[in-house]
Residue, then its C-alpha position, 0 to 999 in steps of 0.5 A: m532543505l533542512k527546514q523542510i526535513s524538520f517540517v516533514l518529520s514533525l508532520a510524521g510525529a503529529s500524525f503518529m500521535m493523532t493515530v495512537i490517540w484515536g485508535p482505541p475509540l475506533l477499536r471500540v466502534l469496530r468491535h461494537l459493529k462486529i467487524g471481525k476478521i474471517i479466516r479462510v479455511d485454506e490458510p494455515g491452521f495457526h491463523q485461526v486464533k486471528m478469527g474475530t480480530p477487528t478489521m477495516g483498520g485502514v480507516m485508522f491511518i487514512l483519516p489522520v492523513i486527510l485531516i492533517t494534509l487538508m489543514l496544512n494545505s488549505v491556503q494552497l488548495i483554495g488558491l489552486q496553486p500547482t504546489g498545493r494541487s500536487i497533494l490532492l492526487p495521492l490524497a484522492v487515491l488514498v481515499s478512493y481506493g480506501f473506500l473500495g477496500m472498505l466496501d470489500d471488507w464490509e461485504g466480507v464480514r457483514g454482507k451477503r458474501r460473508g467470508d469472501g468479500m466483493k466479487a473479484s471481477t467487480k473489485f478489479t473492474f473498479q480498480v481498472i476504472l480508477a487507475i485509468v482516470i488517475a493515469a490520465v490526471l497524472k499525464y494531462l493535468f499534472d504533467v509529471p515526469e513520465m519516466r526517469i532511469p537511474g544514471v540517465p540524465v534524460t526524462f523519457e516521454l512515453g506518449i499515449w502509452y503512459i496511461p496504460v503503463a501508469a494504470f498497470i503500475i497502480i493496479g499492480a501495486s494496489n494488489a501487491v500490497n493486498f497480497t502482503d497483508g497477511l501477517d501482523g505488522l507486515a504490510g504496515l512495516i513494508a509500506a512505511t519503509a517504501f513511503i519513507a524512500y519515495g518521500g525522501i526522493a520527492m524531497m530531493q526533487g523539490q516536490h515538498y508537498v509530495g514529501r509531506f504527504c509521504f511522511t504524514l502517512v508514515g507517521a500514521l502507519f507507525g501509529f497503526l502499527w502500535f495496534n497491529v504488531h504481533p499479536a495484532s488487535l486490529f487488521m488494516g483489511d482491504t481498506g488499508s492495503l488497497s489504498l496504500g498500494a495505489a497511493l505508493a504507485v502514484v507517489a512513484l509515478m509523480t517522482g518519475q522514478w517508478a522504474l525503481l518500484p520493484v526494488i523499493a517495494i521488493i516484498p510486495v512485488s515478490e508476494a504478487i509474483s509468487v501468487i501468479l507463479q503458483v496459480g499459473y503453474f497449478k493450472f498448467s500442470r493440471r492441464m498437462t498431467g491431470e494433477g495440479k502441482r505447486i511451486f510453493k507450499m502456499a502463496p502468497l510467499h509469506l505463507h510459504f515461509e510460515l509452513l517451512g517453520w518460520s514463526e510469524t515474527q521471524v517472517v515479518q522481521r526478515f521480510w522487513l529487513i530485506s525491504l529496508m535494505a532494498a529501499l536504501f538501495g533504491v534511494g541510492l539508485a535514484l541519486v545516481 
């Protein structure tokens, strides 16, 4: 076990160095292509300084993860051994949702829907299709533990209901991390913390390849954060946020400990709930009184706290501290 831990930490270090090294050339390419962030008019006014900052930065951490994972698992991948195949799915999810996010980012900065991105209905349809396929692969090809509850020694079988449940988790996590991506360093720090937690859970279960994937991604995320912390010189965009959320959900599903996802990923879940509550209450109050009312000053949740007077770094640091404590609590529950 100590050798495995040492190895995954080495992978994290290698992916960090690779990401930091190739970051500046990527930034030059993005600037040359003029792939810059467009700030919506409904965002707080002090976000306007972010206008033009290169986006689509998810490519920065996705490519090193692909390269390192494929190199280290080439023998197992060729032999199609079960331990080797277990890394294919989260990697494929990272790439597929990353590609979907890349199309959305490109459409938003250079396409016909400049400033808006891909139509929400179109993007959601592709998310649903991908999620259903992934859920079916999890159930019928990988035979993952369908549901584990802390403190209960029995693994619960969900039958055919596993597919819609798993698809819902993948779609929800993907969009939740997307909502979280709004402040410098926020989504990257939160996602890295969650992957560390689930990587540790996977290692304790003996799923060493899943653990390797998690820690390789963590190292790459830290390399991305080198350029994304305040003041950010690069944003991950939907390329990064959609892929991170979906990959996190798949890792949670592969461990069977997806019931802990609302705990370990408490910040993305809270961000998503804040949007649902804000939109739902606004529509309900407008229907009842003719005037739409809001629960929060602005949603997602991090914008609410900014408008309360917290600085951007205060929001990021405090949200990350909450995320860290929640992740520790989640890992502790997984050990029960």
